C-alpha positions as CSV (number, residue, x, y, z in Angstrom):
1,M,-12.7,-35.8,5.5
2,K,-15.4,-36.1,8.0
3,D,-18.4,-35.5,5.7
4,Q,-18.0,-36.4,2.0
5,T,-21.3,-34.7,1.2
6,I,-20.1,-31.2,2.1
7,N,-20.0,-28.9,-1.0
8,L,-17.2,-26.5,-0.5
9,N,-18.6,-24.3,-3.3
10,E,-21.4,-23.2,-1.1
11,P,-21.4,-19.3,-0.6
12,Q,-21.8,-19.7,3.2
13,Y,-18.2,-20.7,3.5
14,Y,-16.7,-17.5,2.1
15,F,-16.5,-13.9,3.0
16,N,-16.9,-11.2,0.4
17,R,-13.6,-9.8,-0.8
18,E,-14.7,-6.1,-0.8
19,L,-16.5,-6.3,2.6
20,S,-13.4,-8.1,4.1
21,W,-11.2,-5.3,2.9
22,L,-13.5,-2.8,4.6
23,E,-13.0,-4.7,7.8
24,F,-9.2,-4.3,7.3
25,N,-9.7,-0.5,7.0
26,Y,-11.9,-0.6,10.1
27,R,-8.9,-2.1,11.9
28,V,-6.8,0.8,10.6
29,L,-9.4,3.3,11.9
30,Q,-9.3,1.7,15.3
31,E,-5.6,2.8,15.6
32,A,-6.8,6.3,15.1
33,L,-9.4,5.8,17.8
34,N,-7.0,4.1,20.2
35,E,-6.2,6.5,23.1
36,K,-3.0,4.5,23.8
37,T,-1.6,5.5,20.4
38,L,0.5,8.7,20.4
39,L,-1.4,11.7,19.0
40,L,0.3,12.3,15.7
41,E,0.3,8.6,15.1
42,R,-3.5,8.7,15.5
43,L,-3.6,11.5,13.0
44,K,-1.5,9.5,10.6
45,F,-3.9,6.5,10.9
46,T,-6.8,8.8,10.2
47,A,-5.1,9.9,7.0
48,I,-4.3,6.3,6.1
49,F,-7.9,5.3,6.5
50,S,-9.0,8.0,4.0
51,S,-6.1,7.3,1.6
52,N,-7.0,3.6,1.6
53,L,-10.7,4.5,0.9
54,D,-9.6,6.7,-2.1
55,E,-7.9,3.7,-3.7
56,F,-10.8,1.4,-2.8
57,F,-13.2,3.6,-4.7
58,M,-10.9,4.3,-7.6
59,V,-10.3,0.6,-8.2
60,R,-12.7,-1.8,-6.4
61,V,-15.9,0.2,-6.4
62,A,-15.2,1.5,-9.9
63,A,-14.9,-2.1,-11.1
64,L,-18.2,-3.0,-9.5
65,K,-19.9,0.0,-11.1
66,R,-18.5,-1.1,-14.5
67,Q,-19.9,-4.6,-13.9
68,I,-23.3,-3.1,-13.1
69,E,-23.2,-1.0,-16.3
70,A,-22.3,-4.0,-18.3
71,E,-25.3,-5.9,-16.7
72,V,-23.0,-8.5,-15.2
73,T,-25.0,-10.7,-12.8
74,K,-22.4,-13.4,-12.1
75,L,-22.2,-14.2,-8.4
76,T,-19.0,-14.0,-6.3
77,P,-18.0,-17.1,-4.4
78,D,-19.9,-15.7,-1.4
79,G,-23.1,-15.4,-3.5
80,R,-23.4,-11.6,-4.1
81,T,-24.1,-9.7,-7.3
82,P,-22.3,-6.4,-8.1
83,I,-25.4,-4.4,-7.1
84,Q,-25.6,-6.2,-3.7
85,Q,-21.9,-5.6,-3.1
86,I,-22.3,-1.8,-3.7
87,Q,-25.2,-1.7,-1.4
88,E,-23.5,-3.5,1.4
89,I,-20.3,-1.4,1.0
90,N,-22.5,1.7,1.5
91,N,-24.2,0.2,4.5
92,R,-20.9,-0.8,6.2
93,L,-18.9,2.3,5.2
94,R,-21.2,5.2,6.2
95,P,-21.0,4.6,9.9
96,L,-17.2,4.1,9.7
97,I,-16.8,7.5,7.9
98,K,-19.1,9.1,10.5
99,Q,-17.0,7.6,13.3
100,Q,-13.7,8.8,11.6
101,V,-15.0,12.4,11.1
102,E,-16.4,12.7,14.6
103,N,-13.2,11.4,16.1
104,F,-11.2,14.0,14.3
105,E,-13.5,16.9,14.8
106,Y,-14.4,16.3,18.5
107,N,-11.4,14.3,19.9
108,L,-8.2,14.7,17.9
109,K,-8.6,18.4,17.3
110,K,-9.1,19.1,21.0
111,E,-6.1,16.9,21.9
112,L,-4.0,18.7,19.4
113,V,-4.9,22.0,21.1
114,T,-3.7,20.8,24.4
115,H,-0.3,20.2,22.8
116,G,-0.2,23.7,21.1
117,I,-1.4,22.6,17.6
118,H,-4.4,24.7,16.5
119,L,-6.3,23.9,13.3
120,I,-8.8,26.7,13.5
121,N,-11.7,28.0,11.5
122,F,-11.6,31.3,9.6
123,F,-14.4,32.7,11.7
124,D,-12.3,32.4,14.9
125,L,-9.4,34.5,13.6
126,N,-8.5,37.9,14.9
127,Q,-8.2,40.9,12.6
128,E,-4.5,40.7,12.4
129,Q,-4.6,37.1,11.3
130,R,-7.3,37.9,8.8
131,N,-5.2,40.7,7.4
132,Y,-2.3,38.3,7.0
133,L,-4.5,35.8,5.1
134,H,-5.9,38.5,2.9
135,E,-2.4,39.4,1.7
136,Y,-1.5,35.7,1.5
137,F,-4.5,35.1,-0.7
138,E,-3.8,37.9,-3.1
139,K,-0.1,36.9,-3.5
140,N,-0.2,33.1,-3.4
141,I,-3.7,31.8,-4.0
142,F,-5.6,34.2,-6.2
143,P,-3.1,33.9,-9.2
144,V,-3.6,30.2,-9.5
145,L,-7.5,30.1,-9.2
146,T,-9.7,29.6,-12.2
147,P,-13.5,29.9,-11.5
148,L,-15.6,27.9,-13.9
149,A,-19.1,29.1,-14.6
150,V,-21.9,26.6,-15.3
151,D,-24.7,27.9,-17.6
152,P,-26.1,27.4,-21.1
153,S,-22.9,28.8,-22.6
154,H,-20.5,27.1,-20.1
155,P,-21.0,23.3,-20.0
156,F,-20.5,21.5,-16.7
157,P,-16.7,21.5,-16.1
158,H,-14.7,18.3,-16.2
159,M,-13.2,17.9,-12.8
160,S,-10.1,16.0,-12.0
161,N,-9.9,12.9,-9.8
162,L,-9.6,13.5,-6.0
163,S,-10.0,17.2,-6.5
164,L,-11.3,19.3,-3.6
165,N,-13.6,22.0,-4.9
166,L,-15.9,24.9,-3.9
167,A,-19.4,25.0,-5.3
168,V,-20.2,28.7,-5.4
169,L,-23.6,30.4,-5.8
170,V,-23.5,34.0,-6.9
171,K,-26.3,36.5,-7.8
172,N,-26.1,39.0,-10.6
173,P,-27.2,42.3,-8.9
174,D,-28.5,43.7,-12.2
175,T,-30.7,40.8,-13.3
176,G,-31.2,39.0,-10.0
177,A,-30.2,35.7,-11.6
178,E,-28.6,33.1,-9.5
179,L,-25.5,31.5,-11.0
180,F,-23.3,28.5,-10.2
181,A,-19.6,28.2,-10.5
182,R,-16.9,25.7,-9.4
183,V,-13.6,26.7,-8.0
184,K,-10.9,24.0,-7.6
185,V,-8.7,24.1,-4.4
186,P,-5.2,24.0,-6.0
187,K,-3.1,20.9,-5.1
188,T,0.0,23.0,-5.8
189,L,-0.5,24.8,-2.5
190,P,-0.4,23.4,1.1
191,R,-3.8,22.2,2.3
192,F,-3.3,24.0,5.6
193,V,-2.1,27.7,5.6
194,T,0.4,28.1,8.4
195,F,0.7,31.3,10.4
196,P,4.1,32.8,11.2
197,A,5.3,32.6,14.8
198,E,4.2,36.2,15.6
199,L,0.6,35.5,14.6
200,R,0.1,32.2,16.4
201,Q,-1.7,33.6,19.4
202,V,-5.3,32.1,19.3
203,S,-6.6,33.1,22.7
204,E,-5.4,34.6,26.0
205,Q,-5.4,31.1,27.5
206,S,-3.1,29.6,24.9
207,E,0.6,29.8,25.7
208,N,3.2,29.6,23.0
209,P,1.3,27.6,20.4
210,L,3.6,25.3,18.4
211,W,1.6,25.5,15.2
212,V,-1.5,27.4,14.1
213,G,-3.2,27.1,10.7
214,V,-6.4,27.2,8.8
215,P,-7.7,25.0,5.9
216,L,-6.9,26.5,2.5
217,E,-10.5,26.1,1.3
218,Q,-11.7,28.4,4.1
219,V,-9.2,31.1,3.1
220,M,-10.6,30.8,-0.5
221,A,-14.2,30.8,0.6
222,H,-13.7,34.1,2.5
223,H,-12.2,35.9,-0.4
224,L,-14.6,34.8,-3.2
225,S,-15.6,38.4,-3.8
226,L,-12.2,39.0,-5.4
227,L,-12.9,36.1,-7.8
228,F,-16.4,37.3,-8.7
229,P,-16.1,41.1,-8.8
230,G,-19.5,42.9,-9.2
231,M,-21.4,39.8,-8.2
232,N,-23.0,39.0,-4.9
233,V,-21.6,35.8,-3.4
234,Q,-24.5,34.0,-1.8
235,E,-23.0,30.8,-0.5
236,C,-20.3,28.2,-1.1
237,H,-20.0,24.5,-0.2
238,N,-17.1,22.1,-0.3
239,F,-17.1,18.9,-2.3
240,R,-14.6,16.3,-3.4
241,L,-14.7,14.0,-6.4
242,T,-13.4,10.4,-6.9
243,R,-13.1,8.9,-10.3
244,D,-12.5,5.4,-11.8
245,A,-8.7,5.4,-12.0
246,D,-8.0,1.8,-13.2
247,L,-6.0,1.8,-16.4
248,G,-7.7,0.1,-19.4
249,V,-4.7,-0.6,-21.6
250,Q,-5.2,-3.4,-24.1
251,E,-1.6,-4.7,-24.2
252,D,-2.0,-7.0,-27.2
253,E,-3.2,-4.0,-29.2
254,A,-0.6,-1.5,-28.0
255,D,2.5,-1.3,-30.2
256,D,4.3,0.8,-27.6
257,L,3.2,-0.2,-24.1
258,L,5.1,2.7,-22.5
259,L,3.3,5.2,-24.8
260,A,0.0,3.5,-24.2
261,I,0.4,3.8,-20.4
262,Q,1.4,7.5,-20.7
263,Q,-1.8,8.1,-22.7
264,E,-3.9,6.3,-20.1
265,L,-2.4,8.2,-17.3
266,R,-3.5,11.5,-18.9
267,K,-7.0,10.0,-19.1
268,R,-7.0,8.9,-15.5
269,R,-7.1,12.4,-14.1
270,F,-10.2,13.4,-16.0
271,A,-11.7,10.6,-18.2
272,G,-12.7,8.0,-15.6
273,S,-16.3,7.9,-14.6
274,A,-17.2,9.6,-11.3
275,V,-17.7,6.9,-8.6
276,R,-18.0,9.0,-5.4
277,L,-18.9,12.5,-4.4
278,E,-18.1,13.7,-0.9
279,I,-20.0,16.8,0.1
280,H,-20.1,18.9,3.2
281,A,-23.3,18.2,5.2
282,S,-24.4,21.9,4.9
283,M,-24.7,21.6,1.1
284,P,-28.4,22.4,0.1
285,D,-30.3,19.8,-2.0
286,N,-30.4,21.9,-5.1
287,V,-26.6,22.2,-5.3
288,K,-26.2,18.5,-4.6
289,Q,-28.7,17.6,-7.3
290,M,-26.8,19.9,-9.8
291,L,-23.6,18.1,-9.0
292,M,-25.2,14.7,-9.2
293,Q,-26.7,15.5,-12.6
294,G,-23.4,17.0,-14.0
295,L,-21.4,14.0,-12.7
296,N,-24.0,11.3,-13.6
297,L,-24.1,10.1,-10.0
298,E,-26.9,8.6,-7.9
299,E,-27.8,9.2,-4.3
300,K,-26.0,6.1,-3.2
301,D,-22.7,7.6,-4.5
302,I,-23.0,10.7,-2.3
303,Y,-21.2,10.8,1.1
304,E,-22.1,13.7,3.4
305,I,-19.3,14.7,5.7
306,D,-20.0,16.9,8.7
307,G,-16.5,18.2,9.0
308,L,-13.3,18.6,7.0
309,L,-13.2,16.8,3.6
310,G,-10.1,15.0,2.4
311,L,-8.7,13.8,5.7
312,N,-5.9,12.1,3.8
313,D,-4.3,15.6,3.9
314,L,-3.7,15.1,7.6
315,F,-0.4,13.5,6.7
316,A,0.9,17.1,6.6
317,L,0.0,17.7,10.3
318,A,1.1,14.2,11.3
319,S,4.6,15.1,9.9
320,L,5.0,18.1,12.1
321,P,8.5,18.0,13.8
322,L,7.1,17.2,17.3
323,P,8.9,13.9,18.3
324,F,7.1,13.7,21.7
325,L,3.8,13.1,19.9
326,K,5.2,10.3,17.6
327,D,6.7,6.9,17.9
328,K,10.4,7.1,18.6
329,P,12.2,7.1,15.2
330,W,13.4,3.7,14.1
331,N,16.6,3.2,12.1
332,G,17.2,-0.3,10.9
333,V,20.1,-2.1,12.4
334,T,23.0,-3.3,10.2
335,P,23.1,-7.1,10.6
336,P,26.5,-8.5,11.8
337,P,27.7,-9.9,8.4
338,F,27.4,-6.4,6.8
339,N,29.0,-4.3,9.6
340,Q,32.4,-4.3,8.1
341,F,31.2,-2.8,4.9
342,Q,29.4,0.3,6.2
343,V,32.4,2.4,5.2
344,L,31.4,2.0,1.6
345,A,28.3,4.0,2.0
346,M,30.5,7.0,3.1
347,A,33.5,6.6,0.7
348,K,32.7,5.2,-2.7
349,E,36.1,6.4,-4.0
350,N,38.0,4.6,-1.3
351,E,41.2,3.1,-2.9
352,D,40.5,-0.2,-1.2
353,D,37.0,-0.5,-2.8
354,N,38.0,-3.6,-4.8
355,T,39.4,-5.3,-1.7
356,I,36.3,-4.6,0.3
357,S,34.1,-5.6,-2.6
358,E,35.9,-8.9,-2.9
359,E,35.2,-9.6,0.8
360,F,31.6,-8.6,0.4
361,F,30.9,-11.3,-2.2
362,A,33.1,-13.7,-0.2
363,M,30.7,-13.1,2.8
364,I,27.8,-14.3,0.6
365,R,29.7,-17.3,-0.6
366,R,30.2,-18.4,3.0
367,S,26.5,-18.7,3.9
368,D,23.1,-17.5,2.9
369,V,22.0,-14.2,4.6
370,M,18.4,-13.5,5.6
371,L,17.2,-9.9,6.0
372,H,14.2,-8.7,7.9
373,H,13.2,-5.1,7.1
374,P,12.6,-2.6,8.6
375,Y,14.4,-4.2,11.6
376,H,17.5,-4.6,9.4
377,S,18.7,-1.6,7.4
378,F,17.7,-1.7,3.7
379,T,20.4,0.8,2.9
380,A,23.2,-1.2,4.5
381,T,22.1,-4.5,3.0
382,V,20.0,-4.7,-0.2
383,Q,21.0,-1.3,-1.4
384,Q,24.6,-2.0,-0.7
385,F,24.4,-5.3,-2.6
386,I,23.3,-3.5,-5.7
387,T,25.8,-0.7,-5.2
388,Q,28.7,-3.1,-4.7
389,A,27.7,-5.0,-7.8
390,A,27.5,-1.7,-9.8
391,H,31.1,-0.7,-8.9
392,D,32.8,-4.1,-8.7
393,P,35.0,-4.6,-11.8
394,N,34.5,-8.4,-11.6
395,V,30.7,-8.1,-11.9
396,M,29.6,-8.8,-15.5
397,A,25.9,-8.4,-15.4
398,I,23.0,-7.2,-13.1
399,K,19.4,-8.1,-13.7
400,M,16.5,-7.0,-11.5
401,T,12.8,-6.4,-11.3
402,L,11.4,-3.0,-10.4
403,Y,7.7,-2.9,-9.4
404,R,7.7,0.2,-7.1
405,T,10.7,2.4,-6.1
406,S,11.1,5.8,-4.5
407,G,11.2,9.1,-6.5
408,D,14.9,9.7,-5.6
409,S,15.8,6.0,-5.8
410,P,19.5,5.2,-5.0
411,I,18.7,1.8,-6.6
412,I,18.1,3.5,-10.0
413,K,21.2,5.5,-9.5
414,A,23.3,2.4,-8.9
415,L,21.9,0.7,-12.0
416,I,22.8,3.8,-14.1
417,E,26.3,3.7,-12.7
418,A,26.6,0.0,-13.4
419,A,25.7,0.7,-17.1
420,E,28.2,3.5,-17.2
421,N,30.8,1.2,-15.8
422,G,30.3,-1.1,-18.8
423,K,28.2,-3.8,-17.2
424,Q,25.3,-5.5,-18.9
425,V,22.3,-4.2,-16.9
426,V,18.7,-5.4,-17.4
427,A,15.8,-3.8,-15.5
428,L,12.4,-5.2,-15.8
429,V,10.2,-2.2,-15.1
430,E,6.5,-2.9,-14.4
431,L,4.7,-0.1,-16.1
432,K,1.3,-1.4,-14.8
433,A,2.2,-1.0,-11.1
434,R,-1.0,0.7,-10.0
435,F,-0.5,4.4,-9.1
436,D,3.2,4.2,-9.7
437,E,3.0,4.1,-13.5
438,E,4.1,7.7,-14.0
439,N,7.1,7.2,-11.7
440,N,8.1,4.0,-13.4
441,I,7.9,5.6,-16.8
442,L,10.2,8.4,-15.7
443,W,12.8,5.9,-14.5
444,A,12.5,3.7,-17.5
445,R,13.4,6.6,-19.8
446,K,16.4,7.5,-17.6
447,L,17.6,4.0,-17.6
448,E,17.2,3.6,-21.4
449,K,19.3,6.7,-22.0
450,V,22.4,5.2,-20.4
451,G,22.1,1.9,-22.1
452,V,20.2,-0.2,-19.6
453,H,18.2,-2.9,-21.3
454,V,14.7,-2.0,-20.1
455,V,12.0,-4.6,-20.4
456,Y,8.3,-4.0,-19.7
457,G,7.3,-7.6,-18.9
458,I,5.0,-10.1,-20.5
459,V,1.7,-9.3,-22.2
460,G,-1.2,-10.1,-19.9
461,L,0.9,-10.5,-16.8
462,K,2.1,-8.0,-14.2
463,T,5.7,-8.7,-13.0
464,H,5.4,-8.5,-9.2
465,T,8.3,-10.7,-8.2
466,K,11.2,-9.1,-6.2
467,I,14.4,-10.5,-7.6
468,I,18.0,-9.5,-8.3
469,L,20.6,-11.5,-10.2
470,V,24.3,-10.5,-10.2
471,V,26.7,-12.4,-12.4
472,R,30.3,-12.1,-11.2
473,K,33.6,-13.5,-12.4
474,D,35.1,-14.9,-9.3
475,K,38.7,-16.2,-9.1
476,D,37.6,-19.8,-9.5
477,K,34.6,-19.5,-11.8
478,I,31.7,-17.3,-12.9
479,R,29.2,-17.3,-10.1
480,R,25.6,-16.0,-9.7
481,Y,24.5,-14.0,-6.6
482,V,20.8,-13.5,-5.9
483,H,18.4,-11.6,-3.8
484,I,14.9,-12.9,-3.5
485,G,12.5,-10.9,-1.4
486,T,8.9,-10.2,-0.4
487,G,9.1,-6.4,-0.8
488,N,9.7,-3.7,-3.3
489,Y,13.2,-2.2,-3.9
490,N,12.1,1.0,-2.3
491,P,14.3,2.5,0.4
492,K,11.4,4.6,1.8
493,T,8.8,1.9,2.2
494,A,11.5,-0.4,3.5
495,K,11.5,1.7,6.7
496,L,7.7,1.2,7.2
497,Y,6.9,-2.2,5.6
498,T,7.9,-5.5,7.1
499,D,9.6,-7.7,4.5
500,I,11.9,-10.7,4.3
501,G,14.8,-11.1,1.8
502,L,17.4,-13.8,1.1
503,I,20.8,-13.1,-0.3
504,S,22.6,-16.2,-1.6
505,C,24.9,-17.6,-4.2
506,R,23.4,-21.1,-4.3
507,E,23.9,-22.5,-7.7
508,D,20.3,-23.8,-8.0
509,L,18.8,-20.4,-7.1
510,G,21.1,-18.7,-9.6
511,A,20.1,-21.1,-12.3
512,D,16.4,-20.6,-11.5
513,L,16.7,-16.8,-11.6
514,T,18.6,-17.0,-15.0
515,D,15.7,-19.1,-16.4
516,L,13.1,-16.8,-14.9
517,F,14.7,-13.6,-16.4
518,N,14.9,-15.4,-19.7
519,F,11.2,-16.1,-19.3
520,L,10.6,-12.4,-18.6
521,T,12.8,-10.9,-21.3
522,G,12.8,-13.4,-24.2
523,Y,10.7,-16.2,-25.6
524,S,10.4,-19.1,-23.1
525,K,7.9,-21.7,-22.1
526,Q,9.7,-22.7,-18.9
527,K,7.5,-25.2,-17.1
528,A,9.7,-26.3,-14.2
529,F,12.2,-24.7,-11.8
530,R,14.8,-26.3,-9.6
531,K,13.8,-24.6,-6.3
532,L,11.6,-21.6,-7.0
533,L,7.8,-21.7,-7.0
534,V,6.9,-19.4,-9.9
535,A,3.5,-18.0,-10.8
536,P,1.7,-18.5,-13.0
537,V,3.7,-21.6,-13.9
538,T,4.1,-23.8,-10.8
539,M,3.1,-21.9,-7.7
540,R,-0.6,-22.6,-7.2
541,D,-0.3,-26.3,-8.0
542,R,2.7,-26.8,-5.7
543,M,1.1,-24.8,-2.8
544,I,-2.0,-27.0,-3.0
545,E,0.1,-30.1,-3.1
546,M,1.9,-29.1,0.1
547,I,-1.4,-28.2,1.8
548,E,-2.8,-31.6,0.7
549,R,0.3,-33.4,1.9
550,E,-0.3,-32.0,5.4
551,G,-3.8,-33.4,5.2
552,E,-2.5,-36.9,4.2
553,N,0.0,-36.8,7.0
554,A,-2.7,-36.0,9.5
555,K,-5.0,-38.7,8.2
556,N,-2.1,-41.2,8.5
557,G,-1.5,-40.4,12.2
558,G,1.2,-37.8,11.7
559,T,1.3,-34.1,12.6
560,G,-0.3,-31.8,10.1
561,R,0.7,-28.2,10.6
562,I,0.6,-25.1,8.4
563,V,1.5,-21.5,9.3
564,A,1.2,-18.9,6.5
565,K,1.7,-15.1,6.7
566,M,0.7,-12.8,3.9
567,N,-1.4,-9.8,2.9
568,S,-4.5,-11.5,1.5
569,V,-6.2,-14.9,1.2
570,V,-8.8,-14.9,-1.6
571,D,-7.9,-17.7,-4.1
572,L,-10.8,-20.2,-4.1
573,P,-8.7,-23.4,-5.0
574,V,-6.2,-22.6,-2.2
575,I,-9.0,-21.9,0.3
576,Q,-10.7,-25.1,-0.5
577,A,-7.5,-27.0,-0.1
578,L,-7.1,-25.4,3.4
579,Y,-10.7,-26.5,4.3
580,R,-9.9,-30.1,3.3
581,A,-6.7,-30.0,5.3
582,S,-8.6,-28.7,8.3
583,Q,-11.2,-31.4,8.0
584,A,-8.3,-33.9,7.9
585,G,-7.1,-32.5,11.3
586,V,-4.3,-30.2,10.2
587,K,-3.8,-27.3,12.6
588,I,-3.6,-24.1,10.5
589,D,-2.7,-20.6,11.6
590,L,-3.0,-17.8,9.0
591,I,-1.6,-14.3,9.6
592,V,-3.4,-12.2,7.1
593,R,-3.1,-8.4,7.3
594,G,-5.8,-7.5,4.9
595,T,-8.5,-9.3,2.9
596,C,-9.5,-12.8,3.9
597,S,-12.3,-14.7,2.1
598,L,-11.7,-17.8,4.1
599,R,-14.2,-18.3,6.9
600,P,-12.5,-19.8,10.0
601,Q,-13.9,-21.8,12.9
602,V,-16.8,-23.3,11.0
603,E,-17.6,-26.7,12.5
604,G,-16.8,-29.6,10.2
605,I,-15.2,-27.2,7.7
606,S,-12.6,-24.9,9.2
607,N,-12.6,-25.5,12.9
608,N,-8.9,-26.2,12.8
609,I,-8.1,-22.8,11.1
610,N,-7.4,-19.6,13.0
611,V,-6.9,-16.3,11.3
612,I,-5.3,-13.2,12.8
613,S,-4.5,-9.8,11.5
614,I,-1.7,-7.6,13.0
615,I,-2.1,-3.8,12.6
616,G,0.5,-1.6,14.3
617,R,3.5,0.6,13.8
618,F,4.8,-1.2,10.7
619,L,2.7,-2.4,7.8
620,E,2.9,-6.2,7.7
621,H,3.9,-7.0,4.1
622,S,6.1,-10.2,4.3
623,R,5.0,-13.5,3.0
624,I,6.1,-16.6,4.8
625,F,4.8,-20.2,4.3
626,Y,5.6,-23.0,6.7
627,F,4.7,-26.7,6.3
628,H,5.6,-29.3,9.0
629,N,5.9,-32.1,6.5
630,N,6.1,-34.8,9.2
631,G,9.2,-33.2,10.7
632,E,11.0,-32.6,7.3
633,E,9.9,-28.9,7.7
634,E,9.7,-26.7,4.6
635,I,9.5,-22.9,4.8
636,Y,9.3,-20.4,1.9
637,I,9.4,-16.6,1.4
638,G,8.4,-14.6,-1.6
639,S,6.3,-12.0,-3.3
640,A,2.9,-13.7,-3.7
641,D,-0.3,-13.7,-1.7
642,W,-2.9,-16.4,-2.0
643,M,-5.0,-14.4,-4.5
644,G,-6.1,-15.3,-8.0
645,R,-4.3,-12.3,-9.4
646,N,-1.0,-13.3,-7.8
647,L,-1.2,-17.0,-8.8
648,S,-2.7,-16.6,-12.3
649,R,-2.1,-13.1,-13.6
650,R,1.3,-12.0,-12.1
651,V,4.8,-13.2,-12.4
652,E,5.8,-14.1,-8.8
653,A,8.6,-16.1,-7.2
654,I,8.8,-17.9,-3.8
655,T,12.0,-19.5,-2.6
656,P,12.6,-22.2,0.0
657,I,14.8,-21.3,2.9
658,E,17.0,-24.3,3.6
659,D,19.8,-23.1,5.9
660,P,18.8,-24.6,9.3
661,K,19.8,-21.3,11.1
662,L,17.6,-19.2,8.8
663,V,14.7,-21.7,9.1
664,K,14.9,-21.3,12.9
665,Q,14.8,-17.5,12.5
666,L,11.7,-17.6,10.4
667,Q,10.0,-20.0,12.8
668,E,10.8,-17.6,15.6
669,I,9.3,-14.7,13.6
670,L,6.1,-16.6,13.0
671,G,6.0,-17.6,16.7
672,I,6.3,-13.9,17.8
673,M,3.5,-12.9,15.4
674,L,1.2,-15.6,16.7
675,S,1.8,-14.7,20.3
676,D,1.2,-10.9,19.9
677,N,-1.4,-9.7,22.3
678,Q,-1.2,-5.9,21.6
679,Q,-1.8,-5.4,17.9
680,T,-3.6,-8.6,17.0
681,W,-7.2,-9.0,15.8
682,E,-8.8,-12.4,15.6
683,L,-11.2,-13.2,12.7
684,Q,-14.5,-14.7,13.9
685,A,-16.7,-17.2,12.0
686,D,-19.3,-14.4,11.4
687,G,-16.7,-12.1,9.7
688,T,-16.1,-9.7,12.6
689,Y,-12.6,-9.1,14.0
690,I,-12.1,-8.9,17.8
691,R,-9.0,-7.3,19.2
692,R,-7.0,-9.8,21.2
693,T,-6.6,-8.8,24.8
694,R,-3.9,-9.6,27.3
695,Q,-5.0,-12.2,29.8
696,K,-4.5,-11.7,33.6
697,G,-0.9,-12.5,34.5
698,E,0.1,-12.6,30.8
699,K,3.1,-10.7,29.7
700,E,2.6,-7.8,27.2
701,L,3.7,-9.0,23.8
702,N,4.0,-6.5,21.0
703,A,5.5,-8.2,17.9
704,H,7.0,-5.1,16.5
705,K,8.7,-4.1,19.7
706,I,10.0,-7.6,20.3
707,L,11.6,-7.8,16.9
708,M,13.1,-4.3,17.3
709,N,14.6,-5.3,20.6
710,M,15.9,-8.6,19.2
711,V,18.0,-7.0,16.4
712,E,19.5,-4.4,18.8
713,Q,20.8,-7.0,21.2
C-alpha cells in the first residue's frame, strides 16, 4: 500500500447506489435516443426505461421514503441521508424523463409515421374513424368502466399500483356545483385501440399505413358524457400512480409462508403507500392539489409529463410484426455435443428414447460442457437436460432451484412428468422473487399436487442460486449430474439475457450440490464445500482472500490481475479489498452492467481499476470472476453479484471452471467484452459514463455480434 494513512471508509471513495442505478437507466435511455438503433428497438428501449423506473420507485424510492418516515438518519457509505438521496434522485431524474418524453413525442412518433405507423390523437380523426370508436367504446370499454365520485359521501378512492387514470371535473347543471371523479383506464384492454385496415387512412399523403391507432385514455376522455349522463363534463386530465410494492412478510412469524406471501400480494396492489404521481402537464393546480392531498404526497413526488403517460406500454408497439424495423431474430445455436439429441425435442415417444438418453448422459461423463446463452439454445441444452432426466428410467432423483421461470414453463412441465414417472423430485421455489411471487405460487401449487417435494427456502434468506442435481443409476454406479449457472431457468429470458452454465458429472461438484440441497431443505450448518463458493457461508471471505492474494503477488514482484463481470458492485468489504489490491499494483477490469459504488481511477486509491458497462441487444446477466494467481489461473461462474444482499442475505453458488478448454473459452468471452467499442460505456472518476468510441483505423467490435458469429461458425 502506497499510503498507510488513507481511510477507505471516507465517503469520497464511493458512489451512491441509487444515483449509480439512475446512471444505468440513463445508458438504457441512450439506446432509445441512438439514431443508429433500429426504430422499434428504440421504442423498446423507451419502454424499458419506463419499466425500470417503475420498479425503482416501487422498491428503492419506497424504501428511502420509509426510512425518512422512521426518522432514519444513518449515512450511506457515500455520506448521504435518505432525504438527500430523494432530493438528488429528483434532480437527476427530471431532466432524463423530459428527454425521454420529448424524444418519443417529437422524434420517434415522426419516424414511425414515415414507416406507416400512426399513433394519432383523437382530435385528428375523421368522422368515420370517430364513429368506429364510438361503437367500440360502447361495446368494449363502457361496460368495464367504474366512475368513482369524490365528495363528502364518497371518500377518496383507493387506487391500484401503476394504474393510469382520468381525473374528471363535472358540473351539476341544476346546482352549478363542480364535482370530481376518478375513472381508471382498464388494464384488461389494449392500451392502444387499433383501427381495422379499411379505416387506416390518416391523410391524403399517407399511402397504405401499416398500423393506425389511438391511446385508450383518449377514447375514454371523448366519451365521458356517456359515463356521467345529465352532467356537464368540464375537463379531464390523465394521471398515473406508483405505490410501495415491496413485500413486508415477517417470515419467522408466518406459520405458512405461501399463505403469507399470497396475502401480501393482495396488499401490494392497493395497500402500499403512494410514492410517485405522474400527471399530464395540462393538469390545473387545484386538481393536482386534490390528488396530492388524497394520496398523501408532496410536491417532490409529482412528475409532470408533457406527453403520453406510461411509456412502458410502448412494448405493444415495439412488438408489431415489422421485421425490417427490428433486429434480425436470433435463435440460439445448438452446441456440437448436443446436436445428435435434437430429435428428442420432436419425438418424446421415440422407441429409442432410452438408447438416446443413455448416450446423452455418456456425453456429460466424457467432459464438462459449458453453455453460453442466448448464443447457445436454452431449449436444446438446459431444458433438454431436465427433460432427459424426467423421462430416463435410470434417473432416481431430480433437485433444482426455481427463482424465476416463464408462465408456460416447459421446465415445470418436465418436473411434473418426472414426478408422475415415479422419480423423487425436489423443487426449491423462491416465493420472495420480487414481482414473480404470484407466478411462483401458482407453480408451487401445481408441483405439490403431483407429489413434487416443494420447499420454500430458508427463513431470512432468498434462494437465488441456479442449480440442478440429477441422481442417476449408471451401469457402474450411482452418479450425480449437475448444472450450475448464472441465470434463471426461464426459456423466455434465456433468449434475451446473457448467461453462462456448466453441465458436469464431476464427483466433487455433485457432492457439493448434495450438501447444498440438504442445507436448503433440511437442518444443516454446513460450513465448508469442496469446490463451490456458497453465500452466505464462504463466498465473501473467499472472494476477498483471492483479491488479496493478487495484491500479495503484485507486491512480491508477480503479476496481479483480476477481471470480473457481473450486474452490480456495491459490497463495501469487497470494494475495499479491490482498492487495496489496486494500491498494491493489481490491474483490475470490472464489467458491471448496472450499479457500481466503486469509484475508479482515483489516484492512490483505484488508479489501476477500470469499470465498463455494456448496454446493447442482449441484457448482460452473466457473472464471471477471473484471478491470475501467478499463472495458476482461477476462473469462476455463478449466481452472485458483489452486493451485500447476494453475499449476506441470499443463498448463492459460484463454481470454479477447471477444464482448460472451458477456461480458455471464458477468457475469450471476457476479452471480447473488454475490447467492445460499440456498446461500451466507461465509468469516470466523477461518476459519469462516457460511451467508448472507435478510434481511427480501429475495427468495429460489437461484443454481441462477435459472439453470435462465433457460435455460427
